[in-house]
C-alpha positions in Angstrom: 0.1 -0.1 0.0 1.6 3.4 -1.2 1.9 6.0 1.1 -1.1 8.5 -1.1 -3.0 5.2 0.3 -2.4 5.5 4.1 -2.8 9.2 4.6 -6.0 8.7 2.3 -7.4 6.2 4.5 -6.5 7.9 7.0 -7.9 10.8 6.0 -11.1 8.9 5.4 -11.1 7.4 9.2 -10.4 11.1 11.0 -11.4 13.8 11.7 -12.7 14.4 8.0 -14.5 10.6 7.3 -15.9 11.1 11.5 -18.6 13.4 9.8 -19.1 10.5 7.8 -22.0 9.6 9.4 -23.9 13.1 9.2 -24.2 13.4 5.2 -25.5 10.8 1.8 -22.5 9.5 0.5 -20.2 9.6 3.7 -16.6 10.7 3.1 -15.6 14.0 3.3 -17.8 17.5 1.8 -17.2 18.2 -2.0 -15.0 21.1 -1.1 -12.5 18.9 1.0 -12.9 16.9 -2.1 -12.7 19.3 -4.6 -9.2 20.7 -2.3 -7.7 17.5 -1.8 -5.8 17.4 -5.5 -4.8 20.0 -5.3 -3.3 20.7 -1.4 -1.3 17.4 -2.5 0.1 19.1 -5.7 1.3 21.9 -3.7 2.6 19.7 -1.0 4.3 17.6 -3.1 6.3 19.7 -5.2 9.3 19.2 -3.1 12.9 21.3 -3.0 10.7 24.2 -5.7 10.5 26.8 -3.2 7.6 28.9 -4.1 7.5 27.3 -7.2 4.7 24.8 -8.3 1.4 25.5 -10.0 -0.8 25.0 -7.4 -0.1 27.6 -5.1 2.9 28.4 -5.5 4.7 26.5 -2.3 7.2 24.6 -2.4 6.5 21.5 -0.6 5.4 21.2 2.8 8.8 22.7 4.1 7.8 25.8 2.9 3.6 25.6 3.4 5.0 25.1 7.0 8.5 28.4 7.1 5.1 30.2 6.2 3.3 28.6 8.3 5.8 30.3 11.1 6.5 33.9 9.6 2.4 34.4 9.6 2.4 32.9 13.2 1.2 30.3 12.8 4.2 27.7 13.8 3.0 26.3 16.9 0.0 25.0 15.0 2.1 23.9 12.3 5.1 21.9 15.0 1.3 20.5 16.4 0.7 18.7 13.0 4.2 17.5 12.5 4.2 16.1 15.9 2.7 13.4 17.3 0.4 15.3 19.0 -3.0 16.8 19.0 -3.5 18.8 15.8 -4.5 23.0 16.9 -6.1 24.1 14.3 -5.9 26.9 11.9 -7.9 29.6 11.5 -9.8 30.7 8.3 -7.9 34.4 8.1 -4.1 32.4 8.2 -5.2 31.1 5.1 -5.7 34.9 3.7 -1.9 35.7 5.6 -0.4 32.6 4.2 -1.1 32.2 0.6 -2.9 35.7 -0.5 -5.7 37.6 -2.0 -4.0 35.5 -5.6 -2.8 32.8 -4.1 -5.7 31.3 -2.6 -7.8 33.0 -5.9 -5.7 30.4 -7.5 -5.7 27.4 -5.4 -10.0 28.1 -5.9 -10.0 28.1 -9.7 -7.6 25.3 -9.3 -10.7 23.2 -7.2 -13.2 24.8 -9.3 -15.4 26.4 -6.0 -15.1 29.8 -4.6 -12.5 31.4 -2.4 -14.5 30.9 0.7 -15.3 27.7 0.2 -11.7 27.6 -0.1 -10.7 29.7 2.5 -12.4 27.4 5.2 -11.9 24.1 3.3 -8.2 24.9 3.5 -8.2 25.6 7.9 -9.9 22.8 8.0 -7.6 20.6 5.1 -4.2 21.3 6.3 -3.8 19.9 10.0 -5.0 16.3 9.2 -3.2 16.2 6.0 -0.2 17.8 7.4 -0.4 14.5 10.0 -0.6 12.4 7.9 2.0 13.6 5.7 5.0 13.3 8.2 4.1 10.0 10.9 6.2 10.2 13.2 6.4 13.3 13.6 8.9 13.5 10.4 8.9 14.2 6.4 8.2 11.9 4.6 12.3 10.2 2.4 12.6 11.5 -1.0 10.4 11.0 -3.5 8.0 9.1 -1.5 5.6 11.5 -0.9 6.1 13.2 -5.0 5.5 9.5 -6.6 2.4 8.5 -4.9 0.6 11.9 -5.5 2.0 11.6 -9.1 -0.3 8.1 -8.4 -2.8 9.0 -7.5 -3.6 12.5 -9.8 -3.1 10.3 -12.0 -6.8 7.5 -11.5 -8.0 11.1 -10.8 -7.9 12.0 -15.1 
């Protein structure tokens, strides 16, 4: 089983999937499902600081750096550590990504800016947490290969 399969299985069975009984069809909301491929693409951009078409991020490290620079380092650290994930307020998304990148992410996901802002604040803690099992970053190109495989299956 690949890393991405484990992550998606964990997400579905964790906080996001915990709402399953509240929705017909179960699983993640349509907004989170629309954002997930965009977020995965952003976070797999290892070693491409400021690059990547998906929101201009250079991977998990770049995201964590931006969060820390904007005063959300404690929250980001909680996602990487093995403890409980601290929430990220929706307004943090504007500070971390800026209006233009947020709008670009929303367009890629086919949703509105407000939906993207709210969805990213909900999705990022869980996705980063699952990409950093045991409190460490994925090794080498393992994350990128898993994301590429998943994105190919979506298209």
